[in-house]
N, C-alpha and C positions, 0 to 999 in steps of 0.2 A: 385642462385649462392652461396649465403652464406650457404644454407643448405648442398650443395654438398661439400663445403669447410670444414664444420665441420665433415662430414663423412670421407673425405680424411685425415683430421688431426687425427681422432680417429684411422684410419688404420695405420698411421705412428707411433702413440704412441704405439700401440700394437706390431708392428714389432720391434721398436727401443729400447724399454725398456729391459734391461738385468738385471732383479731384482735378488738380491742375496738371497741365501737360508735363509728362515725365521728362521731356527733353529740355525743359527750362531750368534755370538755376533754382535750386531747391534749398529749403531750410528744414532740418530734421532735429527733433528733440529726442535725446537718448536718456533712458532711465536704467540704472543698474542697481539691483538689490540681491545679487546672487548669494552673498555671504554676510559680511559684517560691515560693509561700507554702503551708505546711501549716496549714490552719485547721479548727477544729472548734468547734461550739457546741450548746447545748441550749436550745431555745426552746419556749414553750407557746403555746396558742391565743390568749392575751391579748396576745401579742407581748412577753412578759417574757423577758429573757435570763437564764436560770437559771445558766448556766455557759458559759465560752468560753476558748479557748486558741489561740495562734497562734505558729508558728515561722517567722520570716522568714529567707530566704536572701539578702537584699539585699547585705549586706557581702561575702559570698562571691562573688557574681556581679560586684559592682563591681570586686573585685580581679582578676577574670578577663576584664574588658572586655565583659561581656554574659552572657546566660543560655546555658549549655551543657547541652542536654537530658539527656544521661546523668548529669551531675553533679547536676542538679536531681532526677532520679529517685532517685538514691542518697540524697540528703538527705531526700526524702520518706519513703523506706523506713526510714531510721534514726530518724525523729522521729514518724511517724504514731501509733504506739501510745501514746507518752507524751503527745502532744497530745490524743488522744481521752480517755485516762484522766484527764488534768487537767481537761478540761471536765466530765466525769461527776462527778469529786470536788467541783468547785466547785458543781455543781448539787445536791450532796448527795442523789443518787439512785443506784439500781442500774441496770444495763443492762436488767434485767427490768422496770423501771418505764417504759421507753420504749414509745411506741405505734408508731413507725416510724423508719427510718433513711434519710435523704435524702443523696444523693451526686452531685457533679458528674460527668457522663459526657460532656459536650460543651459547646462546642468547647474546644480547648486543645492543649497539648503532649501527644502520645500517650503518651510514657513517663511523664509526670507523672499524667495522668488514670488510667492503668492502676493505679497504686498505690492511689489513693483508691477506685476502683471495686471492686477486689479486696478491700480491707479492709472496705468497707461491706457487700459481699456476705457476707463471712466472718462479720461481726457479726450479720447478719440470719439466717444459717444457724444460728449458735451459740445465739442467744437467741430464735429463732422469731419474727422481726419481718418485716413487709413492707418491701420496698425501693422507694424513690421516686427514680427517675433524674431529675436536674436539668439543665436547660439553663443554662449559666453566665450568658448575657446576659439571659435571662428573670429570673434571680435578682437581678441588678443592677437591672433595671427595676422590680421589685416591692418592693425593700427600703424604698423611700420610704413604702410603705403601712403598714409596721410603725412607722416613725418618725413619720409624720404621718397620723392617722386621717381627715383631710379629703381625702386623695387617693383619689378614686373613679374607676372606669372610665366613659368613656374618657379618656385623657390622653396628651399628647405626651411622648416621652422621648428624651433625647439621651444616648447611652452613649459615653463617651470614656475610653479606657484605653490600656494599652501594646500590646494586641493587637487592639483593636476601635475603630471609630468609626462609629456609625450613628444615624440618626434614624427613629423609628417611632411609630406610634400604638398604645398598649396598649388593646385593646378588652376583654380579659378575661384571666384567669390564664394561659391558653394560646393566646390569639388576639392576633396583632400584625399591623399593616400597615406594611411597610417602605417608607419614603419615600426613603432615601438611605443609602449605605454607602461605606466607604473604597475608593479605587482603588489605593492603594499602602500606604505606612506609616501606622499609627495614630498619633495625637498623642503618646502616651507613648513609643512607639518612636522617633519623630522627636526628641523632647526628649532621649532618651538618646544617640542618635547625634550630635546637634548638640553636646551637652555634652562628649562624648568628643573631638570635633574641636576644640572650643574649649580643651580641656585643663584644664577646670575642676577636675579631680581634683588637679591640681598646686598648687592653692590650698588651704591647710590647712582653711580654713573650710568648703569644699565637699567635702572628700575622702571623707566618709562619707555623703553625700547622694545620692539618686537624681538622674538627669539633670534631671528635671522640677523637683525641689525646689531643686537648685542654680541652675537658670536663673531660677526665680521669685525666689529670694533675691537673686541678683546683679542682676536687673532692678529690684528694689525700691530699689536704690542708684543707679540711672541718673540722670545729670544732664541728658541730652538723649535722650529716647525716639525722636526722629525723626532722629538723626544718620545712621543707616544706613537707606537706603530699601528697602522691600520691596513687591513687586507681589502683590496678592491672587490666589491661585490660582483657576482655573476661572471667571473673571468672564464669559467668553463662553458658558459652558454653563449653560442655564437649567434646572438640575436641583438635587437636594439631595445629590448625592454629594460626597465629600470627597477631598482630595489634599494631602499634605504634601511631596511630592517637589520641587516647585518652590521651596518655602521653604527646604528643605535645600540645594538648589543655590545659592540666593542667599546663604545664610550662608557656604557654601564660598568663593564668589567674594569676599565681603567680607573673609574671613579671609586669603585668599591675597594680596589687595591690601594689607592692613594689615601682614602679615608681611614682605612685600617692602619696603614703604614704611619700616618701622621696624627692618628687619634683625633680626627676632625669632629667637631661638635655637630649636633643635628642641623643647626641652622648655619653652619660654617661652610666655607668654600675651600676646596683643596688648594695646596700650593701649586704653582705652575699652571693655573687655570688657563692663562693665555695660550700656553703651548698646547694644551688639550684642545682648545677651540680651534687653533691653527691646524692641528693634525686632523681633526674631524672635517673642517672645511676643505682641506686638501683632498681628503678621501672622497668627499662628495664631488669635488671638481674633477678629480681623475676619473671617477665613474661616469659622470656626464660626458666628459671629453671622449672617452673610449666608445661609448654608445653612439655618439654623434659621428665620430670618425668611421665607424663601421657603416653607419647610414649613408655617409658620403660615398663610401666605396660601393655600396649596393646601388645607389642612384647612378653612379658612373657606369657600372656594368650593364645596367638596364637601359641606359641612355634616356633617363627620365627628365633630366635637366641638361640643356645644352651648356657646353663649356663657357659660352659667353654670358650665361645667366647664373653662374654658380654663386648664389647668395644664401647666407644663413641668417635668418631673422630669429632673434632671441627675445622673448617677451614673457610676461607674467611677473608676479611680485618678486620672485627670486632672481630675475634678470637684473634687478637693481644691485646685486652683489658684484662689486668691481673685481674681486679676486676670481670669481667664477668666470667673469667676462674675459679676464686676461688669459685664463686657461683656454677658453674657446677661441680666442684670437690666435693663440699659438697653433691650434689645430687648423684654423682657417688659413693661416699663412702657409702651412705645409701642404694643405690640400687645395690651395689656390681658390679659396672662397672669399667672398666679400662679406664681412660681418656687419650686420645692422642691428642696433639696439635702440629702441625708442627712449626718449627722456624718461627718467625715473617716475615722474608723476603719471606717465602714460603706460608704464609697465604694470603698476598696481591697478586694482580694480577702480574703474572710474566711468563717468557718464560719457566722456569724450569718445571712447572706443565704441560704445554702443551707438552713439549718434553717427559716427563715421561709418560703421558697418551698415547702418540704415541708409546713409548716402550711397555707399557702394551698391546696395541692393536697389535703391531708387533709380540710379543711373542704368542698371542692367534690367530693371523691371522684374525683379525676382522677389517673391514672397511679400508682395505689397497687398495686404488683405483688406478688402472692403467688408467682408463678412468674417468677423473675428470672434464671434460668440463662443465657438467650440474650441478655441485655442486654450490649451492647458499647459501648466508647468511640467517639466520633467526633471526629476532629481539627478538622473544619470542619462547620458546621451553620448554614445561613441562618436568620435569625429571621423567622418569620411569612410572610405573603403579600406578594410584592413589588408595590408600586405605583409603582416608579421610572419606568416608561415612561408611566404616567398623568401623573406630575408633568411629564415632558418635554413631553407633548402640550399641556399648559396654557400652555406658553411664557410663564411668569410673569416679568415685570419688576417690580422693587421699588424704592421710594425708600428706600435703606438708612438705618437708624437711625444717627445720628451718634454716634461714639465719641470725640469730641473731648476729653472730660474725662479719658479714659484716657491721653492723651498728655502730661498735665501732670507735670513731674518731682516726685518725692516726697522729694527730698533738697535 
């Protein structure tokens, strides 16, 4: 009976949807629930943000020492209707005025993704709208095209966040060449774990900041960036993959040494914590810069990106880190690349990037589903076609861009 019910529902969908001409100006609603932020936005084909709303779970998860998926799901469930309605009200439109609804379905936390996908499908069913399933990382990569109209395909993109770290060439809206990916923790996750081990939350100034924000702020007060020595990960591997595990281990060793040396109490913070934050941040930056520089060299050898279009887009939550951005700018200057970084609120997870990806797909008539019943979430989903082995075969050695100016104290 259930099988025949699904067939009947599909027939009703196909008959009842009166989809508007794809060539007209369109308005798309975007829903984002891949991790711990409930985001929604309304964007039109001109890239204008008509309305947006975001409910952050950051303080809740900080208090619990990290993201607990069932709790994140409950918070999404409690807030998604209000977030969506707020975005619609800001846009001063009705749901009937929308042309489509775009929703993140991969990759991410399964329990969180499910809330957004089900609510997006519900709205499509209720208001007779097509459903546009969105790949979270593709959305991050393409947000820069809304922010900067000069970003055209192909371009190089570095996506650095709490759950992802990858380097790819964006060839088109749905075509990516993957040059490197993370082998363990993503940068944002590493920042969070290191911040907890440093006990930065015990310092009032950092108590309500994410790990990455706390470390960046503490590092800005360092008197000696080079006090604590860090070895750059994966130096012997001539690829574009990323690893934060070694840097985390080095932080742990420094902390244990300092705690023993200064007889630090269980809830205490070691002396020179600002310098340790700065050293760790420099280590992360140097690692990212080296992998990106090798990727740029590979792309040049393979003539994948014309010289006139040499652009590096940096997006994802960790792209908000200004120190890392300065390091990448030094690499771009030397390699003759144009660096593009969306505004901070568009780097972190948000509904705008999902709505914009929906607009990109609407204009190209890609993945606009009238029959969306079988669309399911995917907790993991590789981005594009992998060229990782091709990079390795090139055995590329680089003369690394000097980051000396980053080591100068700012206090």
